[in-house]
N, C-alpha and C positions, 0 to 999 in steps of 0.2 A: 210333764207327767199328767196323768188324769187328775191328780189332786190339784196341781197348780191351775188347771183349766176349770175344774168344777167348783172349788171352794169359793172363789170371789162371787160368781153369779148366784150360787146357792145362798151365801150370806146376804146377798141383796134381795132374796125372796123370789128369784126367778124359778120357774119350772125348768129342769135340766134333764136332757136325754143324753146319757153317757154311754158311749159304746166303746168298750175296751175288754181285752181278754181277761179271763180269770187269773188272779195273781198280780194284777197291775196296780193294786192300791186303791181300788174303788171303795172299800169299806171305810177307810179314813176320809175319803173324799165326800162321803155323805154324813159320817158321824161327827166330824169336826164342826160343820156348820149347824148341825142339830144341837150339839152340846153348847156351842156359843149362843145360839138363839134362845135356848131354854134356860140357861144358867141364871138369869135374873127374874124369871117368871115365878108366879105363885105355884106352890107345890099342890099335890093332892089330885091331880087330874092328868090323864094321859094325853100328851100333846104331839107325840111322834110314834108312828108305827112303821116297822121295817118288815116287809114280807119277803120270805126266802123260801126256796123249794124244799130244803131238807133239814132234818134236825141237826145234822152235823154242821151245816153252814149256819144255822141259827145259833148253835153254841159258839162257833168261832166269832160271829158278829157280836154276840153278847160279851165274850171275853175281851174283844177290842173295845167295846163300849165301856166296860169296867175300867180297863187300863187308861183310856183317854179321858174319862170323866172323874178320875179318882180325886182330883182337887176341887171338884164341885160337890154340891149336895144332891145332885141328880140321882134318881133311883131308876133301875131298869128291871125288866123281867124277860125271861125267855120262855116261849110258849110253843110246845110241840107235842105230838102224840107219842104213845108208847111208854109214858110215865104217869104217875098219879096226877090227876088234874086239880086236886084240891089246893096245893100251893099256888098253882097258876091262877086259879079262880080268886084266891085271896089277894094276890098281887093286883089283879084287875080291879077288885073291889076297893083296894087302897088307893088306886089311881096312880100307879108308878108313872114317872115322866115319859119313859120310852119302853115300848114293847117290841121285842124281835120275835116273830112268829112264823109258823108255817100256816098256810091258809085253813087246812082241815080242822085242826085243834082250835084255832082261833074262832072259827065259825061255831064249833060246838059250844064254846064259852059264851059267844055272843047270843046264843039262843036263850040263855038264862040271864045275861047281863047286857041287854041290847043298847042301853044308853051309854055305855062306857067309852065310846069313841066320839061323842058329840063335840067335844072341845079340841079334837085333833087339828093340828096346824100343819103337820108335815107327814106325808105318806111316801115311803120308799119302796120300790119293787126292785129287788136285787136278783140278778141272774134271771131275768124275766123270760129269756128264751128257753131256759131249762124248765121254768114253771109251765110254759105252754106245752113243751114237749112231754111233760109228765101229766098233762091233762088238768091243770089247775085253773084254766080260764073260767069255767063256771063258778068255782069257788071265789076267785078274785072278784068277779062281778057281784057276788053276793056280799063280800066284805065291803065293797064300795057302797052298798046300800046303807052301811052303818057309819060312814064317815061324811063329814061336811063336803059339800060341793066346792066351796071356797077354801082351798088349802094349797100348800106348795107340794108339788109332786116331783120326786127325784127318781128317775127310771134308769136302770142300768142293765145292759145286755151285752153279751159277747158278739152276738150276730144280730142282724136286722132283717129278718124275714118279713114277708108281707103281713102276717098275722101280728107281729110286734108293731109295725107301723100303724096298722088299723087301731090297736089297743092304745097307742100313745095319742092318736088323734081324739079318742074318746076320753082319756084321762087327763090330758094336759092342756094347759092354756099357753099358747105361743112359746113352746119350749125352745130353749137354747140347745142345739145339737153339738155335742162335744165328742171328739174322737173319731176313729174310723173303724167300721166293722171289719171283721176278719174276712179276708178274701177266701172264698171256697174254691178248693182245687180238687179235681177229680184224681184220685191216686192212680 
């Protein structure tokens, strides 16, 4: 499974490019190493950021984070548009351990809290192909200006078009490629 292939190198600190279809267990493949890595770290600063394309996926990933981290002291926050931004801003000010966010709302908050991601150790882009299809590439590039260059990057996509390959070269350092992209078939 994608989890068996991703978790060991992710725990070792490698950048990982995971290519697997939606519903294949990618969420646990990146959350388990993040939770393990952060469990013994000092609290009060955001050390992991998961970028997703939609608020529905952000909520699903956050629910998985809560379930998987329930025996740890880690705190998380979900950040997306269409709801009151004040609780999200408060969570960023507190320095929750893990933020799961859509790019647009996160950028809105980073305009007033630009230093909140300086201690980031792990960046995850989930469903990267959908984010590109939805036009989030400029927003992703802007978010990258707020995170350290030296970090672990975990990148997940169901397909591997050229735009994704280009983005991975920009974002990642010697990534381990795991999985196989879906074969496109003309109906």
